[in-house]
C-alpha angles and dihedrals in degrees: 000000000000115000115238121237116239115265106266120229093211140352094258093051091047092051093047092047094051092044091054091053090056097044100041111052117213090002094283122128113245116216121201139055145242113262124196127215103234098222097051105016089229111148137221130191109248108196093187110023119203118204113270096353113148130188145220126214129186096191133078136290121225123181091351093304131102109264138169133026122319149105118292123192132184108217126197122220088259090056096253116143110244097190139327137222124196114189145054127341123194121182093351094306137098104264131164123005118356149144117232120192115193127214092257092052097258112141135208119189120181145055127355129188117193092338097313129107100252126151128022119348152138123240120192120189114224099215099060109000094250107166135204122188120182146057125356127191122184092347095308135105099259127155128015118351150141122236117196118194127204091246091059098258116139130202111196123177140045125002127189124190091341093311126115109237099181141264 
């Protein structure tokens, strides 16, 4: 059975409503912007843009978007590296296997889907070496995993939305 669209109050409202369904997947607002590399015009999705950051990419460009396997680096105006990603890009987003190193030194290595940590992976915090290995969904620890703390404690079992739920 095909679902019926809601009765529109006016043509403009109907157009805006239908456009929002196309642009905002699953009804969630998407923050960020597409950012182009000046020399090539090739674009990457930047989920949290910082003013005047640029980027470098050693991989390919397909349809105007970063694509393929390579090394990606966010670069500040002063030339400092503000994070790196080594892995696969599809459609201008991290996708597939990759290793993301954050500005603070934290590291995630594992699966990405459309720029988001989703699948199996390992996240290591920079400040204390705390380590989580397991399932990620929409960027969060979700599913089965093992959290190892610097003091030797271990949490092994089910995680939901970054919270440990128990064995």
